[in-house]
C-alpha angles and dihedrals in degrees: 000000000000115000113209099177141356141195139177112239120211123195101195126195089228109032093185092054091047091048091051091047097051096036103035106023101035092028097223114175117243115246095183142335128217134172104294098007152056127207117209131200111250101177108252119347118242135169117221120196103195137178089212100101101145122102117273111280094011095120113198092007117149121240115267140154091283091055096047129087141049121344126183119219113203121182118209133183096231118027095183093054091044091050091051093046094049092046089050088055091052099256111156109233110218093193127013120237115281142152111265125216088252089060103253125121107232143174129181132224133161135225121234091277092050097255104159117238122193114204110205137192115192109217116228093249095051118116091235087071092053100041108096098182 
């Protein structure tokens, strides 16, 4: 199977609140709009299958219904500036920025429906920056 494109699809309880959050608060650029929906640019689309199912910051927690489901992974150039900007816009930070054991700098927020969003900065020395696959 050859994948030509991908996207995450959200079905929010309050579409207007979700639209405002992703467009106005996160500032995602609009790719296209259609009756009943908006598609945003998210950089390149990737699917992550991860064993990390526990809530952010719940080290050693076991997987449960709260830890399951869709997560969005958004890479930024400057995590500190992103953290400040989101906090200034009233976004509740679920977990403050920190270096993870796997070497990425991450913080966690949520959209109006509670979809967890990890905001990531890849440090210069991280293998992701050297892997050219």
